[in-house]
N, C-alpha and C positions, 0 to 999 in steps of 0.2 A: 726950811728945813725941803719941802719940796722940791725947790728949785737947785739943792745939792742931788739929789737923786736923778734930776733930769741933764746935771752936768756930767755926773759921773758916768751915766747911761751915755752921751753922747760921747765921752772919750774912750770909753770901753769900744763902741760900736768903732770910732774911727782907728784905735789901735787894731780890730782885729781884721779891719780890711788892711792896715798898713801891713800885717803880719801874712796875711794871706796872699800878697802880692809879692812878698819881700823875703820870706825864709824860704832856704832850698830844702828840697829834700833827697830821701835817696835814689829814688829811682823818677823816671819821668823827662818828657821832653818839654811841656810846658807847664806851669805855676798850676792851673787845674790837676794835669794828673798828678803832679807832684803831690798837692793837698789830699789827694785822693789815695794817692799809696801810702802817706804818714796816717791817714785816717783808717785803712785797711790794716795796716804793719803796727802802729804805735798805739792804736787807739786814740788818736788826737789827729784833727786837723791843724794847720798852723795858722792860728788866731780864729778858730772858728767858735772857743769857748766867749772869747773875749768878746765877742759879736754876737753871740747868741744872749751872754748877760749882760751885755747892753741894751738890746732889745727889751729883755725882761723887765730891766730897771726903767726906763724908760714907761713901760705899759703899767708898772705897779707906780710909778708916778703919777700918771693918769686915773688909776683908780685912785689911790687915796686923794686927790684934788678932788674928783667926783662926788668919793666918799664923806670929805671934808664939808 
């Protein structure tokens, strides 16, 4: 069960990194500024939620492994 949490976390991190690099934004010349404008205007950055939730899944998996 813990391995599923690790794998799911890794998939989310990779998906978040992919979306942060590939998604288009409304304004901006480079991808970093596009993600910042998306965060400010729409309340979300492309892939940031997936990236952070993937890190959270990995951390929870480590904590569950230590507690177990």
